[in-house]
MITI-803337 format. One record per residue: x, y, z of N, C-alpha, C, O in turn. Coordinates in nm, 4 decimals, m for minus. Example, Ala and Ser with C-alpha at 12.3 -4.5 7.8 and 13.67 -1.06 7.14 Angstrom:
MITI-803337
((1.3190 m0.5690 0.7800) (1.2300 m0.4500 0.7800) (1.3200 m0.3300 0.7800) (1.4236 m0.3319 0.8465))
((1.2850 m0.2250 0.7080) (1.3670 m0.1060 0.7140) (1.2900 0.0030 0.7870) (1.3409 0.1138 0.8039))
end
This chain:
MITI-803337
((m7.0844 8.4587 14.8415) (m7.1648 8.3934 14.7313) (m7.1234 8.2395 14.7208) (m7.0049 8.2075 14.7105))
((m7.2100 8.1609 14.7235) (m7.2078 8.0155 14.7095) (m7.1654 7.9725 14.5716) (m7.1727 8.0600 14.4853))
((m7.1269 7.8658 14.5391) (m7.0917 7.7985 14.4180) (m7.2242 7.8166 14.3236) (m7.2258 7.8549 14.2067))
((m7.3158 7.7851 14.3919) (m7.4442 7.7530 14.2958) (m7.4929 7.9153 14.2558) (m7.5386 7.9354 14.1432))
((m7.4823 8.0117 14.3394) (m7.4956 8.1470 14.3099) (m7.4042 8.2000 14.1806) (m7.4355 8.2667 14.0820))
((m7.2890 8.1466 14.2197) (m7.1755 8.1947 14.1088) (m7.2258 8.1406 13.9873) (m7.2555 8.2121 13.8917))
((m7.2378 8.0005 13.9876) (m7.2955 7.9268 13.8625) (m7.4161 7.9940 13.8033) (m7.4223 8.0074 13.6811))
((m7.5175 8.0394 13.8856) (m7.6262 8.0967 13.8219) (m7.6048 8.2385 13.7659) (m7.6721 8.2771 13.6704))
((m7.5122 8.3162 13.8241) (m7.4620 8.4527 13.7674) (m7.3939 8.4256 13.6451) (m7.4266 8.4902 13.5455))
((m7.2898 8.3260 13.6366) (m7.2367 8.3118 13.5251) (m7.3444 8.2634 13.3850) (m7.3294 8.3001 13.2685))
((m7.4449 8.1785 13.4347) (m7.5174 8.1346 13.3317) (m7.6131 8.2543 13.2910) (m7.6450 8.2560 13.1721))
((m7.6551 8.3378 13.3585) (m7.7427 8.4539 13.3420) (m7.6636 8.5460 13.2366) (m7.7161 8.5832 13.1316))
((m7.5324 8.5793 13.2743) (m7.4370 8.6500 13.1926) (m7.4406 8.6082 13.0646) (m7.4507 8.6900 12.9731))
((m7.4332 8.4834 13.0439) (m7.4041 8.4230 12.9003) (m7.5522 8.4047 12.8162) (m7.5605 8.3867 12.6947))
((m7.6510 8.4128 12.8984) (m7.7680 8.3756 12.8466) (m7.8267 8.5216 12.7967) (m7.9319 8.5154 12.7332))
((m7.7792 8.6300 12.8150) (m7.7948 8.7574 12.7674) (m7.7828 8.7643 12.6173) (m7.8609 8.8236 12.5429))
((m7.6826 8.7010 12.5840) (m7.6720 8.6976 12.4091) (m7.7434 8.6126 12.3591) (m7.7999 8.5345 12.4357))
((m7.7615 8.6019 12.2326) (m7.8385 8.5047 12.1725) (m7.7292 8.4036 12.1011) (m7.6097 8.4208 12.0768))
((m7.8054 8.3061 12.0802) (m7.7150 8.1813 11.9895) (m7.6528 8.2413 11.8668) (m7.5378 8.2135 11.8330))
((m7.7324 8.3266 11.7987) (m7.6923 8.3859 11.6556) (m7.5713 8.4817 11.7083) (m7.4621 8.4613 11.6552))
((m7.5784 8.5755 11.7989) (m7.4610 8.6495 11.8288) (m7.3271 8.5702 11.8455) (m7.2217 8.6048 11.7923))
((m7.3436 8.4533 11.9301) (m7.2196 8.3869 11.9648) (m7.1744 8.3133 11.8308) (m7.0534 8.3195 11.8086))
((m7.2447 8.2514 11.7472) (m7.2325 8.2367 11.6133) (m7.1457 8.3151 11.5331) (m7.0369 8.2876 11.4825))
((m7.2122 8.4142 11.5315) (m7.1581 8.5291 11.4433) (m7.0090 8.5831 11.5009) (m6.9173 8.6132 11.4244))
((m7.0005 8.5896 11.6298) (m6.8662 8.6059 11.6841) (m6.7689 8.4954 11.6629) (m6.6529 8.5304 11.6414))
((m6.7942 8.3740 11.6650) (m6.6767 8.2599 11.6374) (m6.6759 8.2424 11.4902) (m6.5849 8.1718 11.4468))
((m6.7643 8.2958 11.4001) (m6.7386 8.2958 11.2628) (m6.6654 8.4100 11.2064) (m6.6227 8.4111 11.0910))
((m6.6510 8.5136 11.2974) (m6.5861 8.6199 11.2522) (m6.4315 8.6452 11.2691) (m6.3683 8.5627 11.3351))
((m6.3750 8.7382 11.2219) (m6.2266 8.7491 11.2246) (m6.1728 8.7860 11.3729) (m6.0578 8.7684 11.4132))
((m6.2837 8.8422 11.4467) (m6.2481 8.8581 11.5864) (m6.2160 8.7516 11.6602) (m6.1532 8.7667 11.7649))
((m6.2594 8.6139 11.6106) (m6.2160 8.5128 11.6864) (m6.0977 8.4211 11.6179) (m6.0047 8.3691 11.6796))
((m6.1211 8.4134 11.4836) (m6.0133 8.3385 11.4065) (m5.8878 8.4097 11.4016) (m5.7820 8.3482 11.4153))
((m5.8912 8.5374 11.3827) (m5.7653 8.6148 11.3802) (m5.6554 8.5925 11.4944) (m5.5423 8.5477 11.4756))
((m5.7094 8.6316 11.6136) (m5.6311 8.5976 11.7119) (m5.5724 8.4478 11.7553) (m5.4691 8.4175 11.8149))
((m5.6729 8.3720 11.7047) (m5.6340 8.2228 11.7050) (m5.5150 8.1883 11.6232) (m5.4198 8.1231 11.6660))
((m5.5270 8.2397 11.4930) (m5.4142 8.2197 11.4096) (m5.3068 8.3032 11.4559) (m5.1966 8.2484 11.4517))
((m5.3094 8.4242 11.5001) (m5.2025 8.4766 11.5677) (m5.1327 8.4189 11.6786) (m5.0196 8.4601 11.7045))
((m5.1878 8.3248 11.7504) (m5.1186 8.2721 11.8428) (m5.0809 8.1238 11.7972) (m4.9808 8.0677 11.8418))
((m5.1618 8.0679 11.7115) (m5.1428 7.9181 11.6589) (m5.0147 7.9017 11.5890) (m4.9266 7.8224 11.6222))
((m5.0106 7.9932 11.4767) (m4.9105 7.9818 11.3991) (m4.7551 7.9740 11.4673) (m4.6738 7.8838 11.4472))
((m4.7380 8.0828 11.5460) (m4.5899 8.0848 11.6226) (m4.5850 7.9887 11.7137) (m4.4724 7.9577 11.7527))
((m4.6906 7.9244 11.7652) (m4.6754 7.8295 11.8719) (m4.6303 7.6892 11.7879) (m4.5474 7.6081 11.8293))
((m4.6984 7.6809 11.6706) (m4.6466 7.5488 11.5887) (m4.5186 7.5583 11.5384) (m4.4501 7.4581 11.5180))
((m4.4724 7.6962 11.5119) (m4.3495 7.6865 11.4813) (m4.2457 7.6751 11.5904) (m4.1345 7.6334 11.5581))
((m4.2685 7.7061 11.7104) (m4.1967 7.7011 11.8190) (m4.1709 7.5407 11.8614) (m4.0698 7.4921 11.9121))
((m4.2940 7.4763 11.8243) (m4.2972 7.3145 11.8527) (m4.2175 7.2468 11.7420) (m4.1747 7.1333 11.7628))
((m4.1949 7.3062 11.6289) (m4.1164 7.2400 11.5033) (m3.9821 7.2586 11.5395) (m3.9042 7.1699 11.5046))
((m3.9306 7.3707 11.6125) (m3.7920 7.3782 11.6494) (m3.7201 7.2478 11.7149) (m3.6078 7.2159 11.6760))
((m3.7799 7.1818 11.8039) (m3.7590 7.0656 11.8652) (m3.7348 6.9497 11.7647) (m3.6442 6.8677 11.7799))
((m3.8097 6.9491 11.6761) (m3.8200 6.8200 11.5837) (m3.7038 6.8001 11.4902) (m3.6248 6.8901 11.4615))
((m3.6985 6.6904 11.4494) (m3.5834 6.6596 11.3598) (m3.6066 6.7139 11.2178) (m3.7160 6.7034 11.1623))
((m3.4944 6.7751 11.1582) (m3.5271 6.8740 11.0437) (m3.6252 6.7735 10.9279) (m3.7102 6.8207 10.8525))
((m3.5974 6.6647 10.9351) (m3.6903 6.5711 10.8321) (m3.8219 6.5678 10.8678) (m3.9014 6.5383 10.7785))
((m3.8726 6.5958 10.9996) (m4.0079 6.5809 11.0516) (m4.0825 6.7114 11.0119) (m4.2047 6.7053 10.9981))
((m4.0127 6.8374 10.9912) (m4.0517 6.9614 10.9925) (m4.1600 6.9668 10.8841) (m4.1369 6.8957 10.7863))
((m4.2596 7.0287 10.8829) (m4.3517 7.0423 10.7732) (m4.3166 7.1471 10.6665) (m4.2829 7.2631 10.6902))
((m4.3271 7.0995 10.5660) (m4.2683 7.1847 10.4596) (m4.3626 7.2977 10.4145) (m4.3239 7.3929 10.3468))
((m4.4992 7.2790 10.4603) (m4.5945 7.3945 10.4292) (m4.5644 7.4877 10.5505) (m4.5934 7.6070 10.5423))
((m4.5144 7.4431 10.6485) (m4.5077 7.5504 10.7463) (m4.4033 7.6778 10.7043) (m4.4305 7.7953 10.7292))
((m4.3148 7.6464 10.6557) (m4.2296 7.7608 10.6066) (m4.3004 7.8811 10.5232) (m4.2919 8.0012 10.5488))
((m4.3647 7.8262 10.4286) (m4.4409 7.9332 10.3436) (m4.5483 8.0007 10.4419) (m4.5640 8.1228 10.4441))
((m4.6173 7.9169 10.5190) (m4.7273 7.9952 10.6178) (m4.6685 8.0973 10.6856) (m4.7118 8.2123 10.6923))
((m4.5411 8.0424 10.7503) (m4.4776 8.1536 10.8405) (m4.4435 8.2772 10.7574) (m4.4826 8.3883 10.7931))
((m4.3705 8.2586 10.6464) (m4.3457 8.3676 10.5613) (m4.4589 8.4656 10.5309) (m4.4409 8.5869 10.5420))
((m4.5810 8.4106 10.4907) (m4.6947 8.4837 10.4458) (m4.7541 8.5615 10.5793) (m4.7895 8.6794 10.5772))
((m4.7590 8.4762 10.6949) (m4.8046 8.5265 10.8240) (m4.7122 8.6568 10.8720) (m4.7592 8.7569 10.9260))
((m4.5760 8.6361 10.8426) (m4.4861 8.7559 10.8839) (m4.4980 8.8791 10.7901) (m4.4684 8.9941 10.8227))
((m4.5461 8.8389 10.6671) (m4.5511 8.9498 10.5529) (m4.6798 9.0418 10.5844) (m4.6849 9.1631 10.5639))
((m4.7783 8.9653 10.6358) (m4.8907 9.0406 10.6617) (m4.8972 9.1100 10.7714) (m4.9583 9.2167 10.7782))
((m4.8218 9.0453 10.8886) (m4.8170 9.1349 11.0023) (m4.7018 9.2674 10.9868) (m4.7099 9.3724 11.0504))
((m4.6011 9.2353 10.8922) (m4.5099 9.3466 10.8667) (m4.5847 9.4706 10.8009) (m4.5787 9.5894 10.8327))
((m4.6661 9.4002 10.6870) (m4.7465 9.5268 10.6257) (m4.8498 9.5912 10.6907) (m4.8876 9.6980 10.6428))
((m4.9066 9.5454 10.7964) (m5.0050 9.5820 10.8826) (m4.9297 9.6739 10.9669) (m4.9821 9.7845 10.9802))
((m4.8181 9.6541 11.0275) (m4.7496 9.7363 11.1089) (m4.6907 9.8543 11.0454) (m4.6877 9.9628 11.1034))
((m4.6352 9.8328 10.9060) (m4.5868 9.9391 10.8306) (m4.7052 10.0585 10.8019) (m4.6762 10.1782 10.8033))
((m4.8257 10.0143 10.7791) (m4.9333 10.1155 10.7588) (m5.0003 10.1767 10.8707) (m5.0904 10.2593 10.8565))
((m4.9537 10.1340 10.9895) (m5.0217 10.1953 11.1074) (m4.9860 10.3445 11.1146) (m4.8694 10.3795 11.0967))
((m5.0810 10.4312 11.1399) (m5.0546 10.5763 11.1586) (m5.0975 10.6011 11.2910) (m5.2018 10.5445 11.3241))
((m5.0452 10.6673 11.3677) (m4.8879 10.7064 11.3429) (m4.7711 10.5735 11.3380) (m4.7664 10.4729 11.4087))
((m4.7016 10.6076 11.2506) (m4.5997 10.4708 11.2320) (m4.5309 10.4257 11.3480) (m4.4757 10.5112 11.4172))
((m4.5249 10.3118 11.3795) (m4.4479 10.2513 11.4684) (m4.2937 10.2400 11.4368) (m4.2648 10.1543 11.3533))
((m4.1950 10.3103 11.4886) (m4.0660 10.2988 11.4518) (m3.9850 10.2752 11.5846) (m3.8627 10.2611 11.5807))
end
């Protein structure tokens, strides 16, 4: 398979879906949830190396809320993860 054929195959794959379907996906929690799931911890890890005076004050409550939501979800999963 040549590069041109591969590019055509990839383009054909993505053209199967309509623009509305793509926008619906990117505006849904299926996109933003995992993005936040990775983004917040990565931002917290980046803050570890900063001077304490430079750490964002709003990051601590955001991480507390994030952790609380994740813990609540994990607690209500059936069968329970122990």
